[in-house]
C-alpha positions as CSV (number, residue, x, y, z in Angstrom):
1,M,-33.1,40.8,-90.7
2,S,-36.0,43.0,-90.9
3,T,-36.4,46.3,-92.9
4,P,-38.0,48.7,-90.4
5,Q,-41.5,49.9,-90.7
6,I,-42.5,53.5,-89.0
7,V,-45.4,53.8,-86.8
8,R,-45.8,57.6,-86.2
9,H,-48.4,59.3,-83.5
10,A,-49.4,62.8,-82.8
11,D,-47.6,62.5,-79.1
12,A,-46.2,60.1,-76.3
13,K,-49.6,59.7,-74.9
14,A,-51.4,58.1,-77.9
15,L,-48.0,56.4,-79.0
16,A,-48.1,55.2,-75.2
17,E,-51.5,53.7,-76.4
18,D,-51.0,52.1,-79.5
19,V,-47.9,50.1,-78.4
20,A,-49.9,48.7,-75.4
21,L,-52.8,47.6,-77.8
22,R,-50.2,45.9,-80.1
23,L,-48.8,44.3,-77.2
24,V,-51.8,43.1,-75.7
25,D,-53.0,42.2,-79.0
26,E,-49.5,39.8,-79.6
27,I,-49.8,38.6,-76.3
28,V,-53.3,37.2,-76.4
29,R,-52.5,35.7,-80.1
30,A,-49.8,33.9,-77.9
31,E,-52.0,32.2,-75.7
32,A,-54.7,31.4,-78.2
33,D,-51.6,29.6,-80.0
34,G,-50.8,27.8,-77.2
35,R,-47.5,29.3,-76.6
36,A,-44.8,30.6,-74.0
37,F,-44.7,34.8,-75.1
38,H,-41.3,36.1,-74.0
39,L,-40.9,39.4,-73.5
40,V,-38.1,41.8,-73.0
41,L,-39.0,45.0,-71.3
42,T,-37.1,48.4,-71.5
43,G,-37.4,51.3,-68.9
44,G,-37.6,55.2,-69.8
45,G,-40.5,57.4,-69.8
46,I,-41.7,56.3,-73.0
47,G,-41.1,52.7,-72.2
48,I,-42.6,52.6,-68.9
49,A,-45.6,54.9,-69.9
50,A,-46.4,51.9,-72.3
51,L,-46.3,49.2,-69.1
52,E,-49.2,51.3,-67.5
53,A,-51.4,51.3,-70.5
54,V,-50.7,47.5,-70.8
55,R,-52.1,47.1,-66.9
56,D,-54.6,49.3,-67.7
57,H,-55.8,47.4,-70.9
58,A,-54.6,43.9,-69.0
59,A,-57.7,43.6,-67.3
60,E,-59.9,44.5,-70.0
61,S,-58.2,42.2,-72.2
62,G,-58.7,38.9,-70.4
63,I,-55.0,37.8,-70.8
64,D,-54.0,34.6,-68.8
65,W,-50.2,35.7,-67.6
66,S,-49.5,32.4,-67.5
67,H,-47.6,31.8,-70.5
68,V,-45.5,34.8,-70.1
69,H,-42.0,35.6,-69.5
70,L,-40.5,39.0,-68.8
71,W,-37.2,39.3,-69.1
72,W,-35.2,42.6,-69.9
73,G,-33.2,44.5,-72.3
74,D,-30.6,46.3,-69.5
75,E,-30.2,47.4,-65.7
76,R,-29.0,49.8,-63.7
77,F,-26.6,47.5,-61.4
78,L,-27.9,49.3,-58.4
79,P,-29.6,47.3,-54.8
80,A,-33.0,45.6,-55.1
81,G,-35.5,48.3,-55.4
82,H,-33.7,51.0,-55.7
83,P,-36.2,53.5,-57.6
84,D,-33.6,53.8,-60.7
85,R,-33.5,50.4,-61.8
86,N,-35.3,49.0,-64.5
87,E,-37.3,46.6,-62.8
88,T,-38.4,48.7,-60.1
89,Q,-40.3,51.3,-61.9
90,A,-41.4,48.5,-64.0
91,C,-43.2,46.7,-60.9
92,A,-44.8,50.2,-60.5
93,A,-46.1,50.3,-63.7
94,L,-47.2,46.6,-64.5
95,I,-46.3,43.6,-62.8
96,D,-47.3,44.4,-59.4
97,A,-51.3,44.4,-60.7
98,I,-50.9,41.3,-62.9
99,D,-50.9,37.6,-61.8
100,I,-47.7,36.5,-63.5
101,P,-45.9,33.6,-61.9
102,A,-43.1,35.1,-59.8
103,T,-40.5,32.4,-61.8
104,Q,-41.7,33.8,-65.1
105,V,-40.3,37.1,-64.3
106,H,-36.7,37.7,-64.8
107,P,-35.1,40.1,-63.4
108,M,-31.3,41.6,-64.1
109,P,-29.3,40.6,-60.9
110,A,-29.0,43.4,-58.4
111,A,-25.7,45.2,-57.0
112,D,-26.6,43.7,-52.9
113,G,-27.3,40.1,-54.6
114,M,-24.9,37.1,-54.8
115,D,-23.0,38.5,-57.1
116,G,-22.1,41.8,-54.6
117,D,-20.3,44.3,-56.5
118,H,-19.1,42.0,-59.6
119,A,-21.5,43.5,-63.0
120,A,-19.3,40.8,-64.9
121,H,-20.8,38.1,-63.0
122,A,-24.2,39.2,-62.4
123,A,-24.4,39.3,-66.6
124,T,-23.0,35.9,-66.9
125,R,-25.5,34.7,-64.2
126,Y,-28.4,36.5,-66.1
127,S,-26.5,34.6,-70.1
128,R,-27.1,31.1,-67.8
129,E,-30.4,31.9,-66.7
130,L,-31.4,32.7,-70.6
131,A,-29.6,30.0,-72.2
132,V,-32.4,27.7,-69.3
133,A,-34.6,29.1,-71.1
134,A,-34.0,28.8,-74.3
135,R,-33.7,25.1,-73.9
136,G,-30.8,24.5,-76.4
137,Q,-32.4,26.2,-79.2
138,G,-29.7,28.4,-78.6
139,P,-28.2,31.5,-76.3
140,V,-31.3,33.0,-75.4
141,P,-34.7,32.2,-75.9
142,A,-36.9,33.0,-79.1
143,F,-38.0,36.2,-77.8
144,D,-41.3,36.9,-79.5
145,V,-40.6,41.3,-78.6
146,C,-37.8,42.9,-77.3
147,L,-39.4,46.5,-76.0
148,L,-35.9,49.3,-76.3
149,G,-36.1,52.9,-76.1
150,V,-33.5,55.3,-77.8
151,G,-31.8,57.8,-76.6
152,P,-31.1,61.0,-77.2
153,D,-27.6,59.7,-78.0
154,A,-28.4,56.9,-80.3
155,H,-28.2,54.1,-77.8
156,I,-30.2,51.0,-76.8
157,A,-30.4,49.1,-73.4
158,S,-26.5,50.2,-72.2
159,L,-25.2,49.8,-75.9
160,F,-24.1,53.5,-75.7
161,P,-21.5,54.8,-79.1
162,G,-18.2,54.2,-78.9
163,L,-17.9,51.7,-76.2
164,P,-17.2,47.7,-76.8
165,Q,-19.9,46.2,-75.7
166,I,-21.6,47.2,-79.4
167,G,-18.8,44.6,-80.9
168,E,-19.6,41.9,-78.7
169,D,-20.4,38.9,-81.1
170,E,-20.6,35.5,-78.3
171,A,-21.7,36.0,-74.9
172,A,-25.4,37.1,-74.6
173,T,-25.4,39.8,-72.0
174,A,-22.4,42.3,-70.8
175,P,-21.4,44.1,-68.2
176,V,-21.1,48.0,-68.6
177,H,-18.7,49.9,-66.3
178,D,-18.3,53.3,-67.9
179,S,-21.6,54.3,-69.1
180,P,-22.1,58.1,-70.0
181,K,-25.4,58.1,-68.6
182,P,-25.7,57.8,-65.0
183,P,-25.1,55.2,-63.2
184,P,-21.8,53.9,-64.8
185,T,-22.2,50.3,-63.9
186,R,-24.8,48.3,-65.6
187,I,-25.9,45.2,-67.2
188,T,-26.9,44.7,-71.0
189,L,-28.1,42.5,-73.4
190,T,-26.0,42.2,-76.2
191,L,-26.7,42.8,-80.1
192,P,-26.6,39.2,-81.0
193,S,-29.4,38.6,-78.4
194,I,-31.6,41.6,-79.8
195,N,-31.5,40.8,-83.2
196,S,-32.3,37.2,-82.0
197,S,-36.0,38.5,-81.5
198,R,-38.7,37.9,-83.6
199,Q,-40.0,41.5,-83.5
200,V,-37.4,44.3,-82.5
201,W,-39.9,47.5,-81.2
202,L,-37.8,50.6,-80.6
203,L,-39.8,53.7,-79.1
204,A,-38.7,56.9,-79.1
205,S,-40.7,60.4,-78.0
206,G,-40.3,64.1,-77.9
207,E,-37.9,66.3,-80.6
208,S,-34.1,65.7,-78.5
209,K,-34.5,62.0,-79.9
210,A,-35.4,63.0,-83.8
211,E,-31.3,62.8,-84.9
212,A,-31.3,59.4,-83.1
213,V,-34.6,58.2,-84.7
214,R,-32.7,59.8,-88.4
215,L,-29.6,57.9,-87.6
216,G,-31.6,54.6,-86.7
217,L,-33.2,54.6,-90.0
218,S,-30.4,55.5,-92.1
219,G,-27.9,52.9,-92.5
220,A,-25.9,54.2,-89.9
221,D,-22.2,53.1,-88.3
222,P,-23.7,51.3,-85.4
223,N,-20.2,52.4,-83.1
224,E,-21.7,56.1,-83.4
225,A,-25.9,54.8,-83.8
226,P,-26.3,51.4,-81.7
227,V,-29.7,52.3,-82.7
228,A,-29.0,51.0,-86.6
229,A,-28.3,47.9,-85.5
230,A,-31.7,46.8,-84.1
231,R,-33.2,44.8,-86.0
232,G,-36.1,41.9,-85.5
233,T,-35.6,39.2,-87.9
234,D,-39.4,39.3,-88.6
235,R,-40.0,42.5,-87.9
236,T,-38.7,46.2,-86.7
237,V,-40.8,48.8,-85.9
238,F,-39.9,52.3,-85.2
239,W,-42.7,53.7,-83.1
240,I,-42.0,57.7,-83.0
241,D,-44.2,60.8,-81.8
242,E,-44.4,63.5,-84.7
243,A,-41.5,65.5,-82.2
244,A,-39.3,62.6,-82.8
245,A,-39.9,62.4,-86.1
246,A,-38.8,65.8,-87.1
247,R,-35.8,65.0,-88.9
248,L,-37.3,62.5,-91.4
């Protein structure tokens, strides 16, 4: 696993802008290399702000989205189109404004889909979709960049401190039924899936995230601070603003 790097910015706006510019650069580089680009999206204020900034830069950068696949790190198990779903927010921020093949947008199942109220079935179905995209090379495709928001309690995706899903080391995804942050039912990538990513980018803005950032960089117990266990194979970057850096 890679050693974390820190990229600091004055405020959330500058942070989101730089994340977007660097992400656009990664996507364009993959296109030039003639390879697919697998991106894991995150929700949250700073994550959605970064996607909005990507949208604003997409046209001027000339991105060809035909080689890009979009995945999600976690999802609230709510009906399709619900405003609290990460998918819904990402569509409004970016996806609805770009020319990307629908078959290359891979949302996690919704609560009113074929899995009904069975989050475990939905998680299994997403694992199968990931495995198909991996083409026999592993349980998940080789994610190029995995975006992760950092919660004030040091959670990432829907891996919350003290929950058993943190220790899941076999399944690519897991259902969550007792999230301390509503709604209680969710689907999440597991740590092995996250840590298979070439690059893991952890986004944190605001003073409420300062302690979580400190824990994430200090090698804390993942059961107490899941953010401390998120590491990319090639690169791990903590993108933070000055307020989130207050305890470093």
